[in-house]
PyMOL Python script that loads the backbone (N, CA, C, O; Angstrom):
from pymol import cmd

cmd.read_pdbstr("""\
ATOM      1  N   UNK A   1      57.610  60.318 130.255  1.00  0.00           N
ATOM      2  CA  UNK A   1      56.554  61.198 129.812  1.00  0.00           C
ATOM      3  C   UNK A   1      57.113  62.275 128.887  1.00  0.00           C
ATOM      4  O   UNK A   1      58.257  62.707 129.033  1.00  0.00           O
ATOM      5  N   UNK A   2      56.298  62.695 127.947  1.00  0.00           N
ATOM      6  CA  UNK A   2      56.747  63.733 127.033  1.00  0.00           C
ATOM      7  C   UNK A   2      56.365  65.101 127.564  1.00  0.00           C
ATOM      8  O   UNK A   2      55.410  65.249 128.327  1.00  0.00           O
ATOM      9  N   UNK A   3      57.104  66.061 127.157  1.00  0.00           N
ATOM     10  CA  UNK A   3      56.884  67.427 127.586  1.00  0.00           C
ATOM     11  C   UNK A   3      55.888  68.092 126.622  1.00  0.00           C
ATOM     12  O   UNK A   3      56.183  68.181 125.431  1.00  0.00           O
ATOM     13  N   UNK A   4      54.710  68.567 127.095  1.00  0.00           N
ATOM     14  CA  UNK A   4      53.709  69.143 126.195  1.00  0.00           C
ATOM     15  C   UNK A   4      54.197  70.395 125.480  1.00  0.00           C
ATOM     16  O   UNK A   4      53.731  70.677 124.376  1.00  0.00           O
ATOM     17  N   UNK A   5      55.103  71.146 126.057  1.00  0.00           N
ATOM     18  CA  UNK A   5      55.578  72.356 125.376  1.00  0.00           C
ATOM     19  C   UNK A   5      56.413  72.003 124.159  1.00  0.00           C
ATOM     20  O   UNK A   5      56.408  72.746 123.178  1.00  0.00           O
ATOM     21  N   UNK A   6      57.134  70.881 124.196  1.00  0.00           N
ATOM     22  CA  UNK A   6      57.897  70.464 123.022  1.00  0.00           C
ATOM     23  C   UNK A   6      56.964  70.116 121.875  1.00  0.00           C
ATOM     24  O   UNK A   6      57.268  70.425 120.723  1.00  0.00           O
ATOM     25  N   UNK A   7      55.839  69.482 122.165  1.00  0.00           N
ATOM     26  CA  UNK A   7      54.870  69.129 121.137  1.00  0.00           C
ATOM     27  C   UNK A   7      54.300  70.389 120.501  1.00  0.00           C
ATOM     28  O   UNK A   7      54.172  70.455 119.278  1.00  0.00           O
ATOM     29  N   UNK A   8      53.961  71.376 121.297  1.00  0.00           N
ATOM     30  CA  UNK A   8      53.409  72.621 120.779  1.00  0.00           C
ATOM     31  C   UNK A   8      54.456  73.338 119.938  1.00  0.00           C
ATOM     32  O   UNK A   8      54.135  73.850 118.865  1.00  0.00           O
ATOM     33  N   UNK A   9      55.683  73.385 120.397  1.00  0.00           N
ATOM     34  CA  UNK A   9      56.747  74.040 119.651  1.00  0.00           C
ATOM     35  C   UNK A   9      56.982  73.349 118.309  1.00  0.00           C
ATOM     36  O   UNK A   9      57.197  74.017 117.297  1.00  0.00           O
ATOM     37  N   UNK A  10      56.944  72.022 118.296  1.00  0.00           N
ATOM     38  CA  UNK A  10      57.093  71.287 117.041  1.00  0.00           C
ATOM     39  C   UNK A  10      55.959  71.593 116.089  1.00  0.00           C
ATOM     40  O   UNK A  10      56.185  71.786 114.894  1.00  0.00           O
ATOM     41  N   UNK A  11      54.756  71.641 116.598  1.00  0.00           N
ATOM     42  CA  UNK A  11      53.598  71.954 115.752  1.00  0.00           C
ATOM     43  C   UNK A  11      53.729  73.338 115.153  1.00  0.00           C
ATOM     44  O   UNK A  11      53.492  73.531 113.961  1.00  0.00           O
ATOM     45  N   UNK A  12      54.104  74.294 115.973  1.00  0.00           N
ATOM     46  CA  UNK A  12      54.281  75.659 115.468  1.00  0.00           C
ATOM     47  C   UNK A  12      55.385  75.696 114.419  1.00  0.00           C
ATOM     48  O   UNK A  12      55.239  76.342 113.381  1.00  0.00           O
ATOM     49  N   UNK A  13      56.467  75.016 114.684  1.00  0.00           N
ATOM     50  CA  UNK A  13      57.572  74.986 113.733  1.00  0.00           C
ATOM     51  C   UNK A  13      57.123  74.381 112.406  1.00  0.00           C
ATOM     52  O   UNK A  13      57.397  74.939 111.343  1.00  0.00           O
ATOM     53  N   UNK A  14      56.434  73.242 112.465  1.00  0.00           N
ATOM     54  CA  UNK A  14      55.974  72.594 111.240  1.00  0.00           C
ATOM     55  C   UNK A  14      54.972  73.465 110.495  1.00  0.00           C
ATOM     56  O   UNK A  14      54.994  73.534 109.266  1.00  0.00           O
ATOM     57  N   UNK A  15      54.087  74.134 111.245  1.00  0.00           N
ATOM     58  CA  UNK A  15      53.097  74.981 110.610  1.00  0.00           C
ATOM     59  C   UNK A  15      53.773  76.183 109.934  1.00  0.00           C
ATOM     60  O   UNK A  15      53.444  76.522 108.797  1.00  0.00           O
ATOM     61  N   UNK A  16      54.708  76.819 110.630  1.00  0.00           N
ATOM     62  CA  UNK A  16      55.409  77.964 110.058  1.00  0.00           C
ATOM     63  C   UNK A  16      56.248  77.550 108.854  1.00  0.00           C
ATOM     64  O   UNK A  16      56.333  78.289 107.874  1.00  0.00           O
ATOM     65  N   UNK A  17      56.862  76.383 108.920  1.00  0.00           N
ATOM     66  CA  UNK A  17      57.657  75.886 107.803  1.00  0.00           C
ATOM     67  C   UNK A  17      56.770  75.599 106.597  1.00  0.00           C
ATOM     68  O   UNK A  17      57.140  75.909 105.464  1.00  0.00           O
ATOM     69  N   UNK A  18      55.612  75.015 106.834  1.00  0.00           N
ATOM     70  CA  UNK A  18      54.688  74.729 105.735  1.00  0.00           C
ATOM     71  C   UNK A  18      54.193  76.024 105.093  1.00  0.00           C
ATOM     72  O   UNK A  18      54.097  76.110 103.868  1.00  0.00           O
ATOM     73  N   UNK A  19      53.881  77.019 105.899  1.00  0.00           N
ATOM     74  CA  UNK A  19      53.411  78.300 105.363  1.00  0.00           C
ATOM     75  C   UNK A  19      54.525  78.978 104.568  1.00  0.00           C
ATOM     76  O   UNK A  19      54.275  79.507 103.484  1.00  0.00           O
ATOM     77  N   UNK A  20      55.737  78.968 105.088  1.00  0.00           N
ATOM     78  CA  UNK A  20      56.864  79.583 104.381  1.00  0.00           C
ATOM     79  C   UNK A  20      57.146  78.866 103.066  1.00  0.00           C
ATOM     80  O   UNK A  20      57.397  79.511 102.047  1.00  0.00           O
ATOM     81  N   UNK A  21      57.105  77.549 103.084  1.00  0.00           N
ATOM     82  CA  UNK A  21      57.350  76.778 101.867  1.00  0.00           C
ATOM     83  C   UNK A  21      56.280  77.064 100.825  1.00  0.00           C
ATOM     84  O   UNK A  21      56.590  77.238  99.646  1.00  0.00           O
ATOM     85  N   UNK A  22      55.029  77.113 101.249  1.00  0.00           N
ATOM     86  CA  UNK A  22      53.937  77.420 100.333  1.00  0.00           C
ATOM     87  C   UNK A  22      54.112  78.815  99.740  1.00  0.00           C
ATOM     88  O   UNK A  22      53.882  79.017  98.548  1.00  0.00           O
ATOM     89  N   UNK A  23      54.514  79.765 100.558  1.00  0.00           N
ATOM     90  CA  UNK A  23      54.735  81.122 100.068  1.00  0.00           C
ATOM     91  C   UNK A  23      55.848  81.196  99.048  1.00  0.00           C
ATOM     92  O   UNK A  23      55.704  81.856  98.018  1.00  0.00           O
ATOM     93  N   UNK A  24      56.963  80.524  99.320  1.00  0.00           N
ATOM     94  CA  UNK A  24      58.088  80.535  98.395  1.00  0.00           C
ATOM     95  C   UNK A  24      57.708  79.876  97.079  1.00  0.00           C
ATOM     96  O   UNK A  24      58.021  80.392  96.007  1.00  0.00           O
ATOM     97  N   UNK A  25      57.037  78.743  97.160  1.00  0.00           N
ATOM     98  CA  UNK A  25      56.614  78.054  95.938  1.00  0.00           C
ATOM     99  C   UNK A  25      55.615  78.912  95.172  1.00  0.00           C
ATOM    100  O   UNK A  25      55.688  79.005  93.946  1.00  0.00           O
ATOM    101  N   UNK A  26      54.694  79.533  95.877  1.00  0.00           N
ATOM    102  CA  UNK A  26      53.716  80.402  95.223  1.00  0.00           C
ATOM    103  C   UNK A  26      54.372  81.575  94.527  1.00  0.00           C
ATOM    104  O   UNK A  26      54.004  81.916  93.403  1.00  0.00           O
ATOM    105  N   UNK A  27      55.336  82.194  95.181  1.00  0.00           N
ATOM    106  CA  UNK A  27      56.036  83.318  94.563  1.00  0.00           C
ATOM    107  C   UNK A  27      56.872  82.880  93.368  1.00  0.00           C
ATOM    108  O   UNK A  27      57.017  83.628  92.401  1.00  0.00           O
ATOM    109  N   UNK A  28      57.419  81.680  93.430  1.00  0.00           N
ATOM    110  CA  UNK A  28      58.217  81.208  92.300  1.00  0.00           C
ATOM    111  C   UNK A  28      57.340  80.880  91.096  1.00  0.00           C
ATOM    112  O   UNK A  28      57.835  80.809  89.972  1.00  0.00           O
ATOM    113  N   UNK A  29      56.053  80.681  91.318  1.00  0.00           N
ATOM    114  CA  UNK A  29      55.133  80.382  90.225  1.00  0.00           C
ATOM    115  C   UNK A  29      54.614  81.639  89.532  1.00  0.00           C
ATOM    116  O   UNK A  29      54.037  81.534  88.450  1.00  0.00           O
ATOM    117  N   UNK A  30      54.795  82.815  90.112  1.00  0.00           N
ATOM    118  CA  UNK A  30      54.257  84.037  89.519  1.00  0.00           C
ATOM    119  C   UNK A  30      54.734  84.283  88.096  1.00  0.00           C
ATOM    120  O   UNK A  30      53.902  84.607  87.248  1.00  0.00           O
ATOM    121  N   UNK A  31      56.025  84.149  87.775  1.00  0.00           N
ATOM    122  CA  UNK A  31      56.427  84.354  86.381  1.00  0.00           C
ATOM    123  C   UNK A  31      55.761  83.372  85.425  1.00  0.00           C
ATOM    124  O   UNK A  31      55.402  83.741  84.307  1.00  0.00           O
ATOM    125  N   UNK A  32      55.597  82.131  85.856  1.00  0.00           N
ATOM    126  CA  UNK A  32      54.963  81.133  85.004  1.00  0.00           C
ATOM    127  C   UNK A  32      53.488  81.458  84.797  1.00  0.00           C
ATOM    128  O   UNK A  32      52.955  81.275  83.703  1.00  0.00           O
ATOM    129  N   UNK A  33      52.841  81.933  85.835  1.00  0.00           N
ATOM    130  CA  UNK A  33      51.434  82.314  85.719  1.00  0.00           C
ATOM    131  C   UNK A  33      51.293  83.494  84.779  1.00  0.00           C
ATOM    132  O   UNK A  33      50.370  83.537  83.966  1.00  0.00           O
ATOM    133  N   UNK A  34      52.205  84.457  84.885  1.00  0.00           N
ATOM    134  CA  UNK A  34      52.155  85.629  84.014  1.00  0.00           C
ATOM    135  C   UNK A  34      52.366  85.232  82.560  1.00  0.00           C
ATOM    136  O   UNK A  34      51.694  85.754  81.671  1.00  0.00           O
ATOM    137  N   UNK A  35      53.294  84.313  82.310  1.00  0.00           N
ATOM    138  CA  UNK A  35      53.521  83.862  80.943  1.00  0.00           C
ATOM    139  C   UNK A  35      52.341  83.063  80.419  1.00  0.00           C
ATOM    140  O   UNK A  35      52.010  83.150  79.237  1.00  0.00           O
ATOM    141  N   UNK A  36      51.712  82.297  81.274  1.00  0.00           N
ATOM    142  CA  UNK A  36      50.584  81.475  80.843  1.00  0.00           C
ATOM    143  C   UNK A  36      49.380  82.326  80.487  1.00  0.00           C
ATOM    144  O   UNK A  36      48.548  81.917  79.677  1.00  0.00           O
ATOM    145  N   UNK A  37      49.279  83.514  81.088  1.00  0.00           N
ATOM    146  CA  UNK A  37      48.102  84.331  80.837  1.00  0.00           C
ATOM    147  C   UNK A  37      48.237  85.187  79.591  1.00  0.00           C
ATOM    148  O   UNK A  37      47.250  85.777  79.151  1.00  0.00           O
ATOM    149  N   UNK A  38      49.448  85.277  78.996  1.00  0.00           N
ATOM    150  CA  UNK A  38      49.592  86.078  77.793  1.00  0.00           C
ATOM    151  C   UNK A  38      48.927  85.362  76.638  1.00  0.00           C
ATOM    152  O   UNK A  38      48.955  84.134  76.552  1.00  0.00           O
ATOM    153  N   UNK A  39      48.333  86.130  75.759  1.00  0.00           N
ATOM    154  CA  UNK A  39      47.629  85.544  74.625  1.00  0.00           C
ATOM    155  C   UNK A  39      48.635  85.232  73.533  1.00  0.00           C
ATOM    156  O   UNK A  39      49.277  86.137  72.999  1.00  0.00           O
ATOM    157  N   UNK A  40      48.772  83.975  73.201  1.00  0.00           N
ATOM    158  CA  UNK A  40      49.719  83.555  72.174  1.00  0.00           C
ATOM    159  C   UNK A  40      48.997  83.183  70.886  1.00  0.00           C
ATOM    160  O   UNK A  40      49.548  82.464  70.053  1.00  0.00           O
ATOM    161  N   UNK A  41      47.780  83.663  70.717  1.00  0.00           N
ATOM    162  CA  UNK A  41      47.036  83.371  69.508  1.00  0.00           C
ATOM    163  C   UNK A  41      46.318  82.037  69.558  1.00  0.00           C
ATOM    164  O   UNK A  41      45.714  81.633  68.565  1.00  0.00           O
ATOM    165  N   UNK A  42      46.366  81.343  70.684  1.00  0.00           N
ATOM    166  CA  UNK A  42      45.726  80.042  70.791  1.00  0.00           C
ATOM    167  C   UNK A  42      44.311  80.150  71.341  1.00  0.00           C
ATOM    168  O   UNK A  42      43.585  79.156  71.363  1.00  0.00           O
ATOM    169  N   UNK A  43      43.906  81.333  71.786  1.00  0.00           N
ATOM    170  CA  UNK A  43      42.557  81.503  72.299  1.00  0.00           C
ATOM    171  C   UNK A  43      42.309  80.680  73.534  1.00  0.00           C
ATOM    172  O   UNK A  43      43.072  80.750  74.498  1.00  0.00           O
ATOM    173  N   UNK A  44      41.250  79.900  73.514  1.00  0.00           N
ATOM    174  CA  UNK A  44      40.893  79.088  74.673  1.00  0.00           C
ATOM    175  C   UNK A  44      41.372  77.646  74.516  1.00  0.00           C
ATOM    176  O   UNK A  44      40.700  76.714  74.957  1.00  0.00           O
ATOM    177  N   UNK A  45      42.519  77.465  73.895  1.00  0.00           N
ATOM    178  CA  UNK A  45      43.054  76.128  73.644  1.00  0.00           C
ATOM    179  C   UNK A  45      43.264  75.345  74.929  1.00  0.00           C
ATOM    180  O   UNK A  45      43.016  74.140  74.962  1.00  0.00           O
ATOM    181  N   UNK A  46      43.715  76.007  75.984  1.00  0.00           N
ATOM    182  CA  UNK A  46      44.016  75.307  77.234  1.00  0.00           C
ATOM    183  C   UNK A  46      42.821  75.206  78.163  1.00  0.00           C
ATOM    184  O   UNK A  46      42.964  74.746  79.296  1.00  0.00           O
ATOM    185  N   UNK A  47      41.667  75.617  77.721  1.00  0.00           N
ATOM    186  CA  UNK A  47      40.456  75.470  78.533  1.00  0.00           C
ATOM    187  C   UNK A  47      39.765  74.173  78.145  1.00  0.00           C
ATOM    188  O   UNK A  47      39.208  74.053  77.054  1.00  0.00           O
ATOM    189  N   UNK A  48      39.807  73.217  79.041  1.00  0.00           N
ATOM    190  CA  UNK A  48      39.175  71.925  78.800  1.00  0.00           C
ATOM    191  C   UNK A  48      37.809  71.952  79.471  1.00  0.00           C
ATOM    192  O   UNK A  48      37.701  72.179  80.676  1.00  0.00           O
ATOM    193  N   UNK A  49      36.776  71.721  78.686  1.00  0.00           N
ATOM    194  CA  UNK A  49      35.436  71.717  79.237  1.00  0.00           C
ATOM    195  C   UNK A  49      34.414  71.837  78.133  1.00  0.00           C
ATOM    196  O   UNK A  49      34.760  71.820  76.952  1.00  0.00           O
ATOM    197  N   UNK A  50      33.157  71.959  78.512  1.00  0.00           N
ATOM    198  CA  UNK A  50      32.092  72.046  77.506  1.00  0.00           C
ATOM    199  C   UNK A  50      32.317  73.207  76.552  1.00  0.00           C
ATOM    200  O   UNK A  50      32.771  74.280  76.950  1.00  0.00           O
ATOM    201  N   UNK A  51      31.990  72.973  75.277  1.00  0.00           N
ATOM    202  CA  UNK A  51      32.096  74.014  74.254  1.00  0.00           C
ATOM    203  C   UNK A  51      30.713  74.337  73.724  1.00  0.00           C
ATOM    204  O   UNK A  51      29.821  73.490  73.685  1.00  0.00           O
ATOM    205  N   UNK A  52      30.564  75.579  73.321  1.00  0.00           N
ATOM    206  CA  UNK A  52      29.275  76.023  72.788  1.00  0.00           C
ATOM    207  C   UNK A  52      28.964  75.278  71.496  1.00  0.00           C
ATOM    208  O   UNK A  52      29.839  75.099  70.649  1.00  0.00           O
ATOM    209  N   UNK A  53      27.736  74.853  71.350  1.00  0.00           N
ATOM    210  CA  UNK A  53      27.302  74.142  70.160  1.00  0.00           C
ATOM    211  C   UNK A  53      27.343  72.632  70.299  1.00  0.00           C
ATOM    212  O   UNK A  53      26.927  71.916  69.389  1.00  0.00           O
ATOM    213  N   UNK A  54      27.841  72.138  71.428  1.00  0.00           N
ATOM    214  CA  UNK A  54      27.924  70.706  71.680  1.00  0.00           C
ATOM    215  C   UNK A  54      27.257  70.392  73.005  1.00  0.00           C
ATOM    216  O   UNK A  54      27.081  71.270  73.849  1.00  0.00           O
ATOM    217  N   UNK A  55      26.886  69.126  73.179  1.00  0.00           N
ATOM    218  CA  UNK A  55      26.440  68.710  74.505  1.00  0.00           C
ATOM    219  C   UNK A  55      27.645  68.789  75.443  1.00  0.00           C
ATOM    220  O   UNK A  55      28.779  68.789  74.964  1.00  0.00           O
ATOM    221  N   UNK A  56      27.442  68.855  76.752  1.00  0.00           N
ATOM    222  CA  UNK A  56      28.585  69.029  77.660  1.00  0.00           C
ATOM    223  C   UNK A  56      29.674  67.969  77.509  1.00  0.00           C
ATOM    224  O   UNK A  56      30.861  68.295  77.501  1.00  0.00           O
ATOM    225  N   UNK A  57      29.280  66.709  77.390  1.00  0.00           N
ATOM    226  CA  UNK A  57      30.278  65.645  77.278  1.00  0.00           C
ATOM    227  C   UNK A  57      31.021  65.711  75.942  1.00  0.00           C
ATOM    228  O   UNK A  57      32.243  65.567  75.904  1.00  0.00           O
ATOM    229  N   UNK A  58      30.296  65.926  74.858  1.00  0.00           N
ATOM    230  CA  UNK A  58      30.926  65.998  73.540  1.00  0.00           C
ATOM    231  C   UNK A  58      31.786  67.259  73.445  1.00  0.00           C
ATOM    232  O   UNK A  58      32.864  67.222  72.852  1.00  0.00           O
ATOM    233  N   UNK A  59      31.331  68.362  74.013  1.00  0.00           N
ATOM    234  CA  UNK A  59      32.123  69.592  74.014  1.00  0.00           C
ATOM    235  C   UNK A  59      33.435  69.428  74.761  1.00  0.00           C
ATOM    236  O   UNK A  59      34.467  69.943  74.332  1.00  0.00           O
ATOM    237  N   UNK A  60      33.399  68.715  75.874  1.00  0.00           N
ATOM    238  CA  UNK A  60      34.621  68.443  76.628  1.00  0.00           C
ATOM    239  C   UNK A  60      35.566  67.568  75.809  1.00  0.00           C
ATOM    240  O   UNK A  60      36.771  67.816  75.784  1.00  0.00           O
ATOM    241  N   UNK A  61      35.036  66.559  75.148  1.00  0.00           N
ATOM    242  CA  UNK A  61      35.855  65.697  74.295  1.00  0.00           C
ATOM    243  C   UNK A  61      36.470  66.498  73.154  1.00  0.00           C
ATOM    244  O   UNK A  61      37.650  66.332  72.847  1.00  0.00           O
ATOM    245  N   UNK A  62      35.683  67.364  72.525  1.00  0.00           N
ATOM    246  CA  UNK A  62      36.189  68.193  71.424  1.00  0.00           C
ATOM    247  C   UNK A  62      37.311  69.097  71.914  1.00  0.00           C
ATOM    248  O   UNK A  62      38.318  69.256  71.222  1.00  0.00           O
ATOM    249  N   UNK A  63      37.158  69.691  73.091  1.00  0.00           N
ATOM    250  CA  UNK A  63      38.204  70.574  73.598  1.00  0.00           C
ATOM    251  C   UNK A  63      39.479  69.790  73.905  1.00  0.00           C
ATOM    252  O   UNK A  63      40.578  70.294  73.675  1.00  0.00           O
ATOM    253  N   UNK A  64      39.350  68.562  74.423  1.00  0.00           N
ATOM    254  CA  UNK A  64      40.535  67.746  74.694  1.00  0.00           C
ATOM    255  C   UNK A  64      41.216  67.323  73.392  1.00  0.00           C
ATOM    256  O   UNK A  64      42.444  67.331  73.305  1.00  0.00           O
ATOM    257  N   UNK A  65      40.430  66.956  72.385  1.00  0.00           N
ATOM    258  CA  UNK A  65      41.008  66.557  71.104  1.00  0.00           C
ATOM    259  C   UNK A  65      41.683  67.733  70.415  1.00  0.00           C
ATOM    260  O   UNK A  65      42.722  67.558  69.779  1.00  0.00           O
ATOM    261  N   UNK A  66      41.115  68.921  70.528  1.00  0.00           N
ATOM    262  CA  UNK A  66      41.718  70.118  69.950  1.00  0.00           C
ATOM    263  C   UNK A  66      43.062  70.400  70.594  1.00  0.00           C
ATOM    264  O   UNK A  66      44.032  70.719  69.908  1.00  0.00           O
ATOM    265  N   UNK A  67      43.119  70.282  71.915  1.00  0.00           N
ATOM    266  CA  UNK A  67      44.383  70.492  72.617  1.00  0.00           C
ATOM    267  C   UNK A  67      45.409  69.443  72.212  1.00  0.00           C
ATOM    268  O   UNK A  67      46.568  69.772  71.958  1.00  0.00           O
ATOM    269  N   UNK A  68      44.989  68.178  72.149  1.00  0.00           N
ATOM    270  CA  UNK A  68      45.912  67.093  71.806  1.00  0.00           C
ATOM    271  C   UNK A  68      46.428  67.259  70.380  1.00  0.00           C
ATOM    272  O   UNK A  68      47.594  66.967  70.114  1.00  0.00           O
ATOM    273  N   UNK A  69      45.588  67.720  69.463  1.00  0.00           N
ATOM    274  CA  UNK A  69      46.018  67.940  68.083  1.00  0.00           C
ATOM    275  C   UNK A  69      47.150  68.953  68.036  1.00  0.00           C
ATOM    276  O   UNK A  69      48.147  68.742  67.345  1.00  0.00           O
ATOM    277  N   UNK A  70      47.002  70.051  68.769  1.00  0.00           N
ATOM    278  CA  UNK A  70      48.026  71.092  68.805  1.00  0.00           C
ATOM    279  C   UNK A  70      49.333  70.543  69.389  1.00  0.00           C
ATOM    280  O   UNK A  70      50.410  70.863  68.887  1.00  0.00           O
ATOM    281  N   UNK A  71      49.251  69.733  70.429  1.00  0.00           N
ATOM    282  CA  UNK A  71      50.444  69.164  71.059  1.00  0.00           C
ATOM    283  C   UNK A  71      51.152  68.200  70.106  1.00  0.00           C
ATOM    284  O   UNK A  71      52.373  68.254  69.963  1.00  0.00           O
ATOM    285  N   UNK A  72      50.393  67.323  69.457  1.00  0.00           N
ATOM    286  CA  UNK A  72      51.001  66.335  68.561  1.00  0.00           C
ATOM    287  C   UNK A  72      51.616  67.024  67.351  1.00  0.00           C
ATOM    288  O   UNK A  72      52.748  66.718  66.977  1.00  0.00           O
ATOM    289  N   UNK A  73      50.889  67.945  66.736  1.00  0.00           N
ATOM    290  CA  UNK A  73      51.434  68.634  65.569  1.00  0.00           C
ATOM    291  C   UNK A  73      52.665  69.456  65.932  1.00  0.00           C
ATOM    292  O   UNK A  73      53.596  69.560  65.134  1.00  0.00           O
ATOM    293  N   UNK A  74      52.679  70.031  67.107  1.00  0.00           N
ATOM    294  CA  UNK A  74      53.849  70.785  67.538  1.00  0.00           C
ATOM    295  C   UNK A  74      55.067  69.907  67.756  1.00  0.00           C
ATOM    296  O   UNK A  74      56.194  70.331  67.498  1.00  0.00           O
ATOM    297  N   UNK A  75      54.851  68.686  68.231  1.00  0.00           N
ATOM    298  CA  UNK A  75      55.986  67.807  68.512  1.00  0.00           C
ATOM    299  C   UNK A  75      56.559  67.165  67.261  1.00  0.00           C
ATOM    300  O   UNK A  75      57.727  66.777  67.264  1.00  0.00           O
ATOM    301  N   UNK A  76      55.783  67.037  66.188  1.00  0.00           N
ATOM    302  CA  UNK A  76      56.288  66.419  64.962  1.00  0.00           C
ATOM    303  C   UNK A  76      56.586  67.454  63.887  1.00  0.00           C
ATOM    304  O   UNK A  76      56.943  67.090  62.767  1.00  0.00           O
ATOM    305  N   UNK A  77      56.447  68.717  64.202  1.00  0.00           N
ATOM    306  CA  UNK A  77      56.703  69.772  63.235  1.00  0.00           C
ATOM    307  C   UNK A  77      58.153  69.715  62.763  1.00  0.00           C
ATOM    308  O   UNK A  77      59.075  69.706  63.579  1.00  0.00           O
ATOM    309  N   UNK A  78      58.350  69.677  61.464  1.00  0.00           N
ATOM    310  CA  UNK A  78      59.692  69.653  60.891  1.00  0.00           C
ATOM    311  C   UNK A  78      60.267  68.263  60.707  1.00  0.00           C
ATOM    312  O   UNK A  78      61.390  68.128  60.223  1.00  0.00           O
ATOM    313  N   UNK A  79      59.533  67.227  61.078  1.00  0.00           N
ATOM    314  CA  UNK A  79      60.030  65.866  60.902  1.00  0.00           C
ATOM    315  C   UNK A  79      59.742  65.405  59.479  1.00  0.00           C
ATOM    316  O   UNK A  79      58.729  65.785  58.893  1.00  0.00           O
ATOM    317  N   UNK A  80      60.634  64.585  58.924  1.00  0.00           N
ATOM    318  CA  UNK A  80      60.438  64.061  57.571  1.00  0.00           C
ATOM    319  C   UNK A  80      59.530  62.824  57.620  1.00  0.00           C
ATOM    320  O   UNK A  80      59.220  62.298  58.689  1.00  0.00           O
ATOM    321  N   UNK A  81      59.120  62.385  56.435  1.00  0.00           N
ATOM    322  CA  UNK A  81      58.272  61.194  56.352  1.00  0.00           C
ATOM    323  C   UNK A  81      59.024  59.973  56.880  1.00  0.00           C
ATOM    324  O   UNK A  81      58.428  59.095  57.504  1.00  0.00           O
ATOM    325  N   UNK A  82      60.327  59.918  56.631  1.00  0.00           N
ATOM    326  CA  UNK A  82      61.127  58.781  57.129  1.00  0.00           C
ATOM    327  C   UNK A  82      61.167  58.782  58.652  1.00  0.00           C
ATOM    328  O   UNK A  82      61.160  57.719  59.273  1.00  0.00           O
ATOM    329  N   UNK A  83      61.208  59.972  59.260  1.00  0.00           N
ATOM    330  CA  UNK A  83      61.194  60.057  60.715  1.00  0.00           C
ATOM    331  C   UNK A  83      59.858  59.609  61.283  1.00  0.00           C
ATOM    332  O   UNK A  83      59.803  59.030  62.369  1.00  0.00           O
ATOM    333  N   UNK A  84      58.780  59.875  60.552  1.00  0.00           N
ATOM    334  CA  UNK A  84      57.451  59.573  61.053  1.00  0.00           C
ATOM    335  C   UNK A  84      57.014  58.134  60.808  1.00  0.00           C
ATOM    336  O   UNK A  84      56.152  57.619  61.520  1.00  0.00           O
ATOM    337  N   UNK A  85      57.606  57.478  59.802  1.00  0.00           N
ATOM    338  CA  UNK A  85      57.243  56.095  59.486  1.00  0.00           C
ATOM    339  C   UNK A  85      57.783  55.151  60.541  1.00  0.00           C
ATOM    340  O   UNK A  85      58.936  55.261  60.957  1.00  0.00           O
ATOM    341  N   UNK A  86      56.949  54.229  60.966  1.00  0.00           N
ATOM    342  CA  UNK A  86      57.351  53.197  61.912  1.00  0.00           C
ATOM    343  C   UNK A  86      57.172  51.849  61.229  1.00  0.00           C
ATOM    344  O   UNK A  86      56.077  51.286  61.234  1.00  0.00           O
ATOM    345  N   UNK A  87      58.242  51.336  60.645  1.00  0.00           N
ATOM    346  CA  UNK A  87      58.198  50.082  59.925  1.00  0.00           C
ATOM    347  C   UNK A  87      58.733  48.973  60.815  1.00  0.00           C
ATOM    348  O   UNK A  87      59.892  49.002  61.230  1.00  0.00           O
ATOM    349  N   UNK A  88      57.890  48.004  61.104  1.00  0.00           N
ATOM    350  CA  UNK A  88      58.301  46.895  61.963  1.00  0.00           C
ATOM    351  C   UNK A  88      59.233  45.930  61.231  1.00  0.00           C
ATOM    352  O   UNK A  88      60.138  45.349  61.829  1.00  0.00           O
ATOM    353  N   UNK A  89      59.000  45.771  59.949  1.00  0.00           N
ATOM    354  CA  UNK A  89      59.877  44.933  59.139  1.00  0.00           C
ATOM    355  C   UNK A  89      59.895  45.503  57.719  1.00  0.00           C
ATOM    356  O   UNK A  89      59.058  46.347  57.400  1.00  0.00           O
ATOM    357  N   UNK A  90      60.815  45.075  56.863  1.00  0.00           N
ATOM    358  CA  UNK A  90      60.939  45.651  55.514  1.00  0.00           C
ATOM    359  C   UNK A  90      59.702  45.459  54.638  1.00  0.00           C
ATOM    360  O   UNK A  90      59.523  46.206  53.676  1.00  0.00           O
ATOM    361  N   UNK A  91      58.849  44.489  54.936  1.00  0.00           N
ATOM    362  CA  UNK A  91      57.676  44.236  54.093  1.00  0.00           C
ATOM    363  C   UNK A  91      56.442  45.026  54.530  1.00  0.00           C
ATOM    364  O   UNK A  91      55.409  44.985  53.861  1.00  0.00           O
ATOM    365  N   UNK A  92      56.546  45.731  55.631  1.00  0.00           N
ATOM    366  CA  UNK A  92      55.351  46.452  56.092  1.00  0.00           C
ATOM    367  C   UNK A  92      55.209  47.787  55.407  1.00  0.00           C
ATOM    368  O   UNK A  92      54.259  48.522  55.679  1.00  0.00           O
TER     369      UNK A  92
END
""", "prot")
cmd.dss("prot")
cmd.show_as("cartoon", "prot")
cmd.util.cbc("prot")
cmd.orient("prot")
């Protein structure tokens, strides 16, 4: 037979460990949250959802495409045409 006090102690230990881990992770995220909230001139670029002037579905699509455009242009910034060309064979 198992001892019921051991089960309770394990539960308390697991619960306290989970709370402590959540707290540590939450505190480690504070600098990232603070940096994310600063205005970098992008406005509402990271807000995905309906946009004014569009139907809800089209507005959400427009906001996702706007975000993706910024990501793609940022990743290829400074690349030459030769870097961007993908030629499968010499005749393409």
